[in-house]
N, C-alpha and C positions, 0 to 999 in steps of 0.2 A: 503494498499500499503505499502511493506517494502520497505525502501532506505537503502542499502548497506554500510558500514564502508565508505567505499572508496569515495563513491560521498556526504557524508557530509563531509567530510574533504575538497574533490573539493569544494562545494559549501561555506562552510565557510573561505578558502582561497579567493574563490574570492570577498567575500564579503569584506571581509579586504582587498583586494588589490583595490577595488573601492572605501572606504572609504579612504584609503591612495591617493589614486589619486587625489578625491574631497578634502583632507587636502591640498594637495601639490598645489592644482590649485589656491585654496583661499589663500594660502599664499603669490603665485606668482603674483597674484590680488592686495593683499591689500597691499605688498610694493611697487606695481606701484603707489596703490590711494596714498600709503603715501610720497612718490614724487611727484605727483603733488600736493598735499596740501603744502607741504615744499615750492615747487617752487611757487606756489598761495600765500603763506604766507609772502614769502620773497617779493614779486613784489609788494602785499598788503601793506608792512610796509614802503616800498620805495615810494608808492604814498602819503601816509599819511605822513612822513616826508616831502618830498619836500612840500605839499599843507601847513602843518604847518607852514613852511620856506616861504609859499607861494612864490616859484617859480612855479608859475603854467604852464608856457611855457615848464619846464623841465619836468613836472608832465603829463600832458597831451596824450602824447603817449603810457605812460607806462599805464595809466588810461583805455586808449582805446584797448592798451593788455588785461590787466584784464578782460575787459568787454567784449572780443571776449570768455576768456576763459568760464566767469561767467554772461552772460548776463542776468539773472533772479535773481541776487545776488542784495536787496536794499541797502546795503551799498556801495557797488559798483556804484550803477546808481548814489546813493547820493554824491559820491567823486566825480563821474566825473560829474556832474550838479557844483557842487559847481566848480570845477576847469576849467570848461567853462568860467562859471560866470565869476572866475578871471581871465580869457583870453579874458572878455568883447565878448564872443559868446553866447550871451543871447537866442537866440531861442536853439540853442542845449543847454543849462544850462534847458531851461526850458521842453525840452524834456524828458531829463535826472530826472529829477527832476517829472514829470508826471508820468513816468515810475516807480519812486520808490512810489509813491503814489497807482500807479495801483497793485503794490507787495505787499505792505502795506497799506489795505487803513485807517488802526489806525492813521495813521500820518497826517490825519486830526485834530486830539486832540494835536498834539506836536505845540506848540505855535510859538517857536524857527523856525521849517520846515516851515510853513505855512507863516510865515511873510518873511523869505527867497524864500519862495516860490513866493509870490507877488511880493516882489524887483525883483527878475528874469523877471518877466511877464510883470512890466511896464518899464524895460529895452529892453524888447523884444517887448516893442510896442504892448501887447496882453492886452488893457487897459480893456475889459470885463471882461476877464477874473481872472487879479488882482484885480479888483473891488470886483467878488465874492466873492475871498479869502478874502481879507480885510475886507468884510463888516462881513465873517464867524469869522475873529477874533475878530473884534467887539463884535458880539450877544455873543460871547466866553466869553466875559468880561476877558481877561485873562490879569495877571498880573504878570510875572515870578520876582521871588527874584532877579533874576541876573540880567534883564533887566526894572529896574521900569519906564520908559520911552516909554515904549514898546506901550501902547494905543495912545499916543502922536504923536509916528512914525506913525502906522496906519494913525492917523488923517493926519499927513504930505503928507504922500501917496496918500491916497482919495482926500485931495486937490488937490495933483500933477497931477494925473489923470486928475480931473474936470478940471483944468486948459488947459493940453493938448489936450483934448477930444473937448473944448471951441475952441481953435484956429483953430482947423481944419474945 
């Protein structure tokens, strides 16, 4: 089959136009994604700043907004859990920390996270789950350098659970 020169030119022009349109669409979509990322990053930074200043009440609505935008982000669920705990909303905190663990199962190897999770569970009066988490902390024999009394704290929480369960 012989293709005329004019047909070849039309095919080449069509291919060039399709590529140009594809590049233009990609650029527009990338710009929108960059704007979304910048907005989320600014919101995240604000949440972290408020959290680090222990302004939990002010951080909570911003964290909720961030959760709506990124419901499956490990760090967003973690910080939301810690903010809820700071606001003494321990059931909500436990839900967020459990979701953090669901998103990243390797958090069970994070000594500080596990202790925080156990403390939240104790305050949420979910003693059975807290006891399991604390027993994991005990069995792992963690002793973080920046928390030399880690195992003692685990023992105190276990004793506290035993006391509260015995009182029921």
